[in-house]
C-alpha atoms as one frame of an Amber mdcrd trajectory, in Angstrom:
protein
   0.000   0.000   0.000   1.276   3.424  -0.958   1.076   6.253   1.565  -0.646
   9.464   0.527   1.805  12.355   0.264  -1.065  14.810   0.702  -1.410  13.654
   4.316   2.274  14.375   4.933   1.929  17.843   3.394  -1.240  18.577   5.389
   0.298  17.437   8.684   3.423  19.518   8.084   1.285  22.533   7.127  -0.782
  22.210  10.312   2.395  22.036  12.403   3.753  25.079  10.543   0.574  27.048
  11.269   1.068  26.217  14.941   4.678  27.374  14.779   3.657  30.578  13.010
   0.834  31.490  15.352   2.000  30.289  18.750   5.778  29.998  18.540   8.060
  32.894  19.462  10.371  33.469  16.498  12.274  36.329  18.116  12.918  37.458
  21.680  13.169  41.186  22.335  15.190  42.179  25.404  15.472  45.668  26.858
  17.490  47.051  29.735  16.552  50.700  30.328  13.425  52.777  30.527  10.776
  53.261  33.143   9.845  49.581  33.298  13.422  48.369  33.905  14.729  45.236
  32.198  12.616  42.596  30.520  12.010  40.390  27.515   9.090  39.566  25.254
   8.588  37.141  22.378   7.390  38.031  18.890   5.510  35.347  16.980   6.163
  34.446  13.373   2.827  35.671  12.124   3.224  39.058  13.812   6.829  39.474
  12.717   6.244  38.546   9.071   3.006  40.411   8.525   0.958  37.203   8.478
   2.976  35.517   5.709   4.158  32.737   8.045   0.548  31.651   8.645  -0.636
  32.288   5.078   1.767  29.925   3.287   0.759  26.775   5.225  -2.900  27.780
   4.850  -2.358  27.785   1.070  -0.962  24.260   1.324  -4.027  23.103   3.274
  -6.337  24.686   0.699  -4.446  22.931  -2.094  -4.703  19.578  -0.311  -8.462
  20.029   0.025  -8.695  21.025  -3.634  -7.005  17.802  -4.721  -9.965  15.836
  -3.403 -12.091  17.082  -6.304  -9.587  17.056  -9.156  -8.349  14.506 -11.644
  -4.705  13.468 -12.005  -3.692  16.450 -14.141  -5.398  18.912 -11.809  -3.716
  17.321  -8.796  -0.355  17.795 -10.519  -1.060  21.445 -11.271  -2.127  22.357
  -7.742   0.718  20.216  -6.425   3.079  22.720  -8.033   1.335  25.479  -6.046
   1.886  23.501  -2.833   5.516  22.904  -3.833   6.057  26.650  -4.303   4.336
  27.423  -0.987   6.557  24.856   0.760   9.679  26.400  -0.769   8.427  29.813
   0.359   7.981  28.441   3.878  11.534  27.064   3.838  12.925  30.369   2.567
  11.007  32.311   5.215  12.197  29.992   7.983  15.848  29.843   6.958  16.313
  33.414   5.646  17.136  34.866   9.043  15.231  38.072   8.367  14.205  40.140
  11.350  10.874  41.910  11.731  10.716  45.615  10.971  11.847  47.961  13.737
   8.319  49.368  13.966   6.949  45.896  14.799   9.583  45.361  17.490   9.070
  48.821  18.958   5.333  48.200  19.030   5.929  45.141  21.233   8.463  46.941
  23.419   6.898  50.398  23.641   4.416  49.710  26.426   6.880  47.848  28.628
  10.083  49.791  28.084   8.886  53.293  27.155  11.757  54.218  24.875  14.423
  51.807  26.084  17.149  50.359  23.906  16.319  46.835  22.794  18.085  43.824
  21.307  16.548  41.157  19.125  17.489  37.459  19.221  16.239  34.771  16.854
  14.890  31.530  18.375  14.904  27.993  16.914  11.236  28.124  15.856  11.923
  29.649  12.395  14.352  26.830  11.590  11.681  24.311  12.583   9.251  26.164
  10.331  11.802  25.964   7.519  12.196  22.207   7.983   8.411  21.826   7.859
   8.456  23.862   4.645  11.020  21.465   3.160   8.815  18.544   4.202   5.827
  20.161   2.466   7.933  20.817  -0.645   9.230  17.230  -0.711   5.774  15.709
  -0.304   4.415  18.062  -2.948   7.199  17.146  -5.372   6.351  13.475  -4.893
   2.679  14.068  -5.553   3.490  16.147  -8.656   5.656  13.314  -9.978   3.023
  10.700  -9.190  -0.328  12.153  -8.140  -2.363  10.160  -5.627  -5.182   8.153
  -7.154  -8.791   8.559  -6.178 -10.099   5.911  -3.873 -13.144   4.364  -5.484
 -15.069   1.498  -3.974 -16.531  -1.068  -6.291 -20.198  -1.838  -5.927 -21.160
  -5.474  -5.749 -24.366  -7.185  -4.714 -24.937  -7.738  -1.014 -25.220 -11.365
  -0.051 -27.621 -12.890   2.423 -30.683 -11.564   4.198 -30.163  -7.845   4.788
 -33.022  -7.726   7.293 -30.751  -9.708   9.582 -28.595  -7.267  11.628 -25.465
  -9.395  11.262 -25.906  -9.684   7.486 -26.558  -5.933   7.242 -23.405  -5.211
   9.218 -21.354  -7.493   6.984 -22.794  -5.852   3.867 -21.951  -2.367   5.170
 -18.496  -3.546   6.176 -17.974  -4.761   2.612 -18.965  -1.320   1.305 -22.527
  -2.081   0.233 -25.744  -0.297   1.091 -28.114  -2.952   2.474 -31.102  -0.642
   1.978 -30.518  -0.261  -1.756 -32.865  -2.530  -3.673 -30.262  -3.003  -6.433
 -27.745  -4.412  -3.939 -30.030  -7.098  -2.529 -29.480 -10.610  -3.746
């Protein structure tokens, strides 16, 4: 049995959304001002203007779209997921810092004009690895798109008014109430 690469991409995208929304990508430390010394974290979504949460959401939308498309359509939208995964990896590994205005917005209430320093945490690298995982899974599904799962319909056997026979028919993928399925 072949595993579905869309599940891998969706799981990695969900983890990346969690890292973007709830993980602290940067830590701002300050030492002067009226509030004294302190530190505060800045999340990936706030520091990147929402891009860190948007890219994995695109991947999830693409995965849902593949449920309705044929093989060629799944390949086409797989390229979109591949590009979004590469964008996630670039965003996670680029090492870019948020704009000074974003940092000062987080520091302003606590430090009131203090000097601040910005340190990068390990969360963006984790986000980048998840982006590479999305890109790899997407590349696999572009090369060989997942097939639709179609159940074959065959006649139900036995008396479907019997609960055990009905259960067996449903377990085999048949509708025991359908007149065409009754033997």
